[in-house]
C-alpha positions as CSV (number, residue, x, y, z in Angstrom):
1,M,0.1,0.1,0.1
2,T,1.3,3.3,-0.9
3,V,0.5,6.6,0.8
4,I,0.0,9.8,-1.2
5,E,1.3,12.7,0.1
6,H,-0.7,16.0,-0.5
7,D,-0.4,19.3,1.4
8,F,-3.6,20.9,0.2
9,G,-2.1,24.1,-0.6
10,L,-0.1,24.2,2.8
11,A,2.9,25.4,1.5
12,D,1.3,28.2,-0.9
13,R,0.0,29.2,2.3
14,L,2.9,29.4,4.1
15,T,4.7,31.3,1.5
16,E,1.7,33.8,1.7
17,R,1.9,34.1,5.3
18,R,5.7,34.5,5.3
19,F,5.5,37.2,2.4
20,A,2.9,39.2,4.3
21,R,4.8,38.9,7.6
22,L,7.8,40.2,5.6
23,L,5.8,43.1,4.4
24,E,4.5,43.8,7.9
25,L,1.1,43.2,6.7
26,D,-1.7,41.8,9.0
27,A,-3.1,38.2,8.4
28,L,-6.2,39.9,6.4
29,H,-4.2,40.5,3.6
30,E,-3.0,36.7,2.9
31,A,-6.4,36.3,0.6
32,N,-5.5,39.5,-1.3
33,I,-2.1,38.4,-1.8
34,R,-3.5,35.1,-3.3
35,A,-6.2,37.0,-5.4
36,N,-3.9,40.0,-6.7
37,P,-0.3,39.8,-6.0
38,L,0.9,42.7,-8.1
39,P,0.3,45.7,-5.7
40,Y,2.2,43.4,-3.1
41,L,4.9,42.5,-5.1
42,E,5.3,46.3,-6.1
43,R,5.4,47.1,-2.6
44,A,8.0,44.5,-2.0
45,S,9.9,45.8,-4.8
46,E,9.8,49.5,-3.4
47,R,10.9,48.2,-0.1
48,I,13.9,46.1,-1.7
49,F,14.8,49.2,-3.6
50,R,14.9,51.5,-0.3
51,L,16.6,49.3,1.6
52,S,19.4,48.8,-1.3
53,E,19.7,52.7,-1.2
54,V,20.0,52.6,2.5
55,L,22.9,50.0,2.1
56,Q,24.9,52.0,-0.5
57,D,24.4,55.5,1.6
58,A,26.1,53.4,4.7
59,L,28.9,52.0,2.8
60,A,29.7,55.2,0.8
61,A,29.5,57.2,4.2
62,Y,32.1,54.6,5.5
63,K,34.5,54.8,2.7
64,A,34.1,58.6,2.0
65,Q,37.4,60.1,3.3
66,P,36.9,63.0,5.5
67,P,38.4,66.7,4.2
68,E,41.8,67.0,5.9
69,D,40.7,70.2,7.7
70,A,38.0,68.1,9.6
71,F,40.7,66.7,11.9
72,D,40.8,68.6,15.5
73,A,42.2,67.7,18.6
74,R,38.8,66.0,19.8
75,S,38.9,62.5,21.0
76,I,36.1,60.1,21.5
77,V,36.1,57.3,23.6
78,V,34.4,54.2,22.7
79,D,34.4,51.2,24.8
80,A,35.7,47.9,23.3
81,A,32.4,46.4,23.0
82,E,30.9,48.9,21.0
83,Y,33.8,49.3,19.0
84,D,33.6,45.5,18.0
85,R,30.1,45.6,17.4
86,L,30.6,48.8,15.0
87,K,32.9,46.6,13.2
88,K,31.0,43.9,12.8
89,C,28.0,45.6,11.4
90,V,30.5,47.3,8.9
91,T,31.8,43.6,8.4
92,I,28.3,42.3,7.5
93,L,27.5,45.6,5.2
94,E,30.7,45.0,3.3
95,A,29.9,41.3,2.8
96,G,26.3,41.8,2.0
97,Y,26.8,44.4,-0.6
98,T,29.7,42.5,-2.3
99,K,27.7,39.2,-2.2
100,F,24.2,40.7,-3.8
101,G,25.6,43.0,-6.4
102,A,27.9,45.7,-5.5
103,R,28.2,48.7,-7.9
104,D,31.7,49.6,-8.3
105,D,30.7,53.4,-8.9
106,I,29.9,54.5,-5.7
107,L,32.6,52.7,-3.9
């Protein structure tokens, strides 16, 4: 005797639920996502574009050299844990940007 597996659309519903959660939508939108996905895909595309811009701006700000007259005698004290956290953030930004299509014209 063989067992025929069928998920009755569970995988699709889980995908729609995850998509709605990533777009920060409530459960009422899940049926709309299934019926008319285009506005939600446009919203996701816009959000991806905005996040990409933020990453580009963050890396450009990190890579930018300050003007020579910007250096003064002030000193800033940061504890080791905060410094390590900031260095990890920069490493993650650089690795992600390199992995997912960095544009050389801004770096």
